[in-house]
C-alpha positions in Angstrom: 6.2 6.7 -0.5 9.1 7.9 -1.4 9.4 7.2 -5.1 6.3 9.2 -5.1 7.2 12.2 -3.6 9.9 12.0 -6.3 8.0 11.6 -8.8 5.9 14.4 -7.6 9.3 16.9 -7.4 10.2 15.7 -10.7 7.3 16.8 -12.4 7.4 20.4 -10.6 10.8 20.9 -12.0 9.7 19.8 -15.9 7.2 21.8 -15.9 9.2 24.6 -14.0 11.4 24.6 -17.2 8.9 24.1 -20.0 7.3 27.2 -18.7 10.6 29.3 -18.5 11.2 28.5 -22.2 8.1 29.3 -23.1 7.9 32.7 -21.5 11.6 33.6 -23.1 10.2 32.4 -26.1 6.7 34.1 -26.3 8.4 37.4 -24.4 11.5 37.5 -27.3 8.9 37.1 -29.8 7.1 40.6 -29.4 7.9 42.5 -31.8 10.3 45.6 -31.1 13.6 46.4 -29.9 13.2 46.4 -26.0 16.3 48.2 -25.8 14.8 50.8 -28.5 11.4 51.0 -26.7 13.8 51.8 -23.3 15.4 54.6 -24.7 12.6 56.0 -26.9 11.4 56.2 -30.8 13.7 59.5 -30.7 16.9 57.7 -29.6 20.4 57.5 -31.8 21.3 53.7 -33.5 24.9 53.9 -31.5 22.7 54.7 -28.0 20.5 51.4 -29.5 23.1 49.1 -29.8 25.2 50.4 -26.7 22.2 49.7 -24.5 21.6 46.2 -26.6 25.3 45.3 -25.5 24.9 45.7 -21.8 21.8 44.1 -21.2 23.1 41.2 -23.6 20.6 41.4 -25.7 23.0 41.0 -29.0 24.0 37.9 -28.0 22.1 34.4 -29.6 18.9 33.7 -28.0 20.2 30.6 -26.8 22.8 32.2 -24.7 20.2 35.2 -23.5 18.1 31.9 -22.2 21.0 30.4 -20.2 22.1 33.3 -18.9 18.8 34.6 -17.5 18.0 30.9 -16.1 21.3 30.6 -14.4 20.7 34.5 -12.8 17.3 33.2 -11.8 18.6 30.1 -9.8 21.3 32.4 -7.8 18.9 34.9 -7.2 19.7 37.5 -9.8 17.0 38.5 -11.8 18.3 41.0 -14.1 18.0 44.8 -14.6 14.9 46.9 -15.9 15.4 48.4 -18.4 12.7 51.8 -17.7 15.0 52.4 -14.2 18.3 50.5 -15.2 18.2 49.2 -11.7 18.8 46.0 -10.2 15.3 43.8 -10.5 15.9 41.4 -7.4 15.6 43.9 -4.4 12.5 45.0 -5.8 11.0 41.4 -6.5 11.4 40.6 -3.1 9.8 43.7 -1.5 6.8 43.4 -3.7 6.9 39.0 -3.0 7.0 40.2 0.8 4.0 42.4 0.2 1.9 40.1 -2.0 2.3 37.0 0.0 1.2 38.4 2.9 -1.9 39.6 0.9 -3.1 36.5 -0.6 -1.8 34.5 2.5 -4.0 35.9 4.9 -7.0 36.2 2.2 -6.5 32.4 1.6 -6.2 31.9 5.2 -9.6 33.8 5.6 -11.2 32.5 3.0 -11.0 28.5 4.3 -11.8 30.1 8.1 -15.2 31.7 6.6 -15.5 28.4 4.3 -15.1 24.9 5.9 -17.5 25.8 9.0 -20.1 27.8 6.8 -20.0 25.0 3.7 -20.4 22.3 6.9 -23.1 24.2 8.5 -25.2 24.2 5.2 -25.0 20.0 4.4 -25.5 19.6 8.1 -28.6 22.0 7.8 -29.7 21.1 4.4 -33.7 22.1 3.8 -33.5 24.1 6.8 -34.9 27.7 6.3 -31.8 29.3 7.9 -29.4 26.8 5.5 -31.8 28.8 2.3 -31.0 32.2 4.0 -27.0 31.2 3.9 -27.0 29.5 0.7 -28.0 32.7 -0.7 -25.6 34.7 0.6 -23.4 32.7 -0.8 -24.4 32.9 -4.0 -24.8 36.8 -4.0 -20.6 36.6 -2.8 -20.0 34.5 -5.7 -21.5 36.5 -7.9 -20.2 40.2 -6.3 -16.9 40.8 -8.5 -13.6 41.6 -6.0 -13.0 45.1 -7.1 -16.7 45.9 -6.6 -16.8 45.2 -2.9 -13.6 46.6 -2.6 -14.9 50.0 -3.8 -18.1 49.3 -1.5 -15.9 49.0 1.3 -13.4 51.5 0.9 -16.9 53.7 0.7 -18.4 52.7 3.7 -15.6 51.7 6.1 -13.0 54.5 4.6 -15.3 57.4 3.5 -18.7 57.3 5.4 -17.3 56.1 8.9 -13.9 56.6 8.4 -12.8 54.0 10.7 -10.1 52.4 8.2 -7.8 53.8 6.2 -8.7 54.1 1.9 -5.7 52.4 0.7 -2.0 52.7 1.1 0.3 50.2 2.2 2.1 50.7 5.9 5.3 47.8 6.5 5.4 46.0 10.1 8.0 47.7 11.3 6.4 50.7 11.3 3.7 49.1 13.6 1.3 46.6 13.9 -1.4 48.8 14.4 -0.8 50.6 11.1 -0.2 47.7 9.3 -3.2 45.7 10.4 -5.7 48.5 9.5 -4.4 48.6 6.1 -4.4 45.5 5.1 -8.4 44.5 6.7 -9.7 46.1 3.6 -8.0 44.4 0.7 -8.1 41.5 3.2 -12.0 41.2 3.3 -12.1 41.9 -0.6 -10.3 39.2 -1.2 -11.4 36.9 0.7 -14.6 36.9 0.6 -15.3 36.0 -2.7 -12.9 33.1 -2.7 -14.6 32.2 0.6 -17.7 32.0 -1.5 -16.8 29.6 -4.0 -14.8 27.2 -1.2 -18.2 27.2 0.6 -19.7 25.6 -2.4 -17.4 23.2 -2.9 -17.2 22.2 1.4 -20.6 22.0 1.3 -20.7 19.4 -1.5 -18.2 17.5 -0.3 -19.2 17.2 3.1 -23.1 15.6 1.8 -21.1 12.9 -0.1 -19.3 12.0 3.3 -22.4 11.9 4.9 -24.2 9.9 2.5 -21.5 7.4 2.6 -22.0 4.1 4.8 -19.3 4.2 7.3 -20.8 7.3 8.5 -24.0 6.0 9.1 -22.9 2.8 11.0 -21.2 5.4 13.1 -24.4 7.0 13.8 -25.8 3.9 13.9 -23.3 3.2 17.4 -24.8 6.2 19.3 -22.9 9.0 17.5 -24.5 12.4 16.5 -24.3 13.2 13.0 -22.0 16.4 13.7 -19.6 14.0 16.0 -19.6 11.2 13.0 -19.0 13.7 10.2 -15.7 15.0 12.7 -14.5 11.8 13.3 -15.0 9.3 10.5 -15.9 12.0 7.4 -13.7 15.4 7.4 -10.7 13.7 6.3 -12.2 12.7 3.1 -14.6 15.5 2.7 -11.1 17.6 2.9 -9.8 16.1 -0.5 -12.0 18.0 -2.9 -11.4 20.9 -0.8 -7.8 20.7 -1.0 -8.0 20.4 -5.1 -10.0 23.4 -4.9 -8.4 25.0 -2.5 -4.9 25.2 -4.4 -6.5 26.1 -7.5 -7.8 29.5 -5.5 -5.0 30.0 -4.0 -3.2 30.4 -7.7 -6.4 32.3 -9.1 -6.0 34.7 -6.1 -2.4 35.9 -7.4 -4.9 37.3 -10.8 -7.5 38.6 -8.3 -4.7 40.5 -6.4 -3.9 42.8 -9.6 -7.1 44.6 -9.5 -7.4 44.7 -5.4 -4.0 46.1 -5.3 -4.5 49.1 -8.1 -8.0 49.9 -6.1 -5.9 50.1 -2.6 -2.8 51.6 -3.5 -0.7 48.6 -2.6 2.7 47.5 -3.9 2.3 44.3 -4.1 3.8 41.6 -7.5 0.7 42.1 -9.1 1.0 46.0 -9.7 4.6 45.8 -10.2 3.9 43.3 -13.6 1.1 45.6 -14.6 3.3 48.9 -14.6 6.4 46.6 -16.4 4.0 45.3 -19.0 2.9 49.1 -19.7 6.5 50.4 -20.2 7.4 47.1 -22.1 10.2 46.2 -19.9 11.0 43.0 -21.3 13.4 42.1 -18.2 11.1 42.9 -15.6 8.2 41.2 -17.2 9.8 37.7 -17.6 11.2 37.4 -14.3 8.1 38.2 -12.8 6.1 35.9 -14.7 8.6 33.3 -13.8 8.1 34.2 -9.7 4.6 33.5 -10.4 4.2 30.5 -12.6 6.7 29.5 -9.9 4.2 30.4 -7.1 1.1 28.5 -8.9 3.6 25.0 -9.7 4.6 25.6 -6.2 0.9 25.5 -4.6 0.3 22.6 -7.0 3.1 20.7 -5.8 2.0 21.3 -2.2 -1.6 19.9 -2.6 -0.3 17.0 -4.2 2.1 15.8 -1.0 -0.7 17.2 0.9 -2.6 14.3 -0.8 -0.5 11.8 0.7 -0.4 13.2 3.7 -4.7 13.2 4.5 -5.5 10.3 2.2 -3.2 7.0 3.1 -4.9 5.1 0.2 -2.4 6.8 -2.4 0.4 5.9 0.2 -1.0 2.3 -0.2 -1.5 2.5 -3.8 1.7 3.9 -4.3 3.4 1.0 -2.5 1.3 -1.8 -4.4 2.7 -0.2 -7.6 6.2 -1.0 -6.2 5.4 -4.3 -4.9 4.1 -5.1 -8.6 6.9 -4.0 -10.2 9.4 -5.7 -7.8 7.3 -9.0 -8.2 7.3 -8.6 -12.1 11.2 -7.8 -12.3 12.0 -10.8 -10.1 10.0 -13.3 -11.9 11.9 -11.9 -14.9 
């Protein structure tokens, strides 16, 4: 078990290192001098050279990469070319906003998808399941930005129940904080919930047909009791995989939602940095998003070993075979 966890963690760090190299090389390959972009096309050469020296852009690429990576490890994301401010506090502030938004949206989508998907599998072929399946298909087809606009038009403009946008930190009052989160979280969560519901339904249907569930029903359990006691853990494995992928994709969906609701998150900050060609901000933000994506994958891999004991047994069997082989040699 420990060796399996060590392998997963080692793969995480290798992928993170390769991603940092790729991000650095691709952004440096883009045409144009970032210092001249920051100062404008009419800037004097001496000013461009001075800014390049200040930001370290005139040093060898290996030195620049090393300084950037070691700075990230120390929590120093560099200096913005546009505002000349330290990027670190900006990233930390925006990351809190994005994590709250994405985390609540993912939690709500799972809270909807798991019971609805299980109910659809249990009620397969019934009229209520057919109606609910149609609503799920509609949820998959509707883009999140369109849903966000509809929610704003109904609940903010027409009814006036909720604010149309903006962000209020929790320390300014939980009521206002919650009110500003309701519409963006729902707009993000409903589409993801519709996608997850289909996978939950398929996973539960596959488990229902297994012999051990039929044996449990033959022993006196109802179908729901047999599923709850013996099948949900097995059904959780494919759902866990999809949930990890969907959690990473929520970051991309948050770009549009943060724009629609004027939320100061990481995604909107990245879009502004790309438009301004702010190279240090772009590469640090992309690295943060890559780290988040790989961290989600790492957590899913570790969760597999908690949910499925067969993976622990397989890992132990492989270690035993290697030890036996080494003993024979």
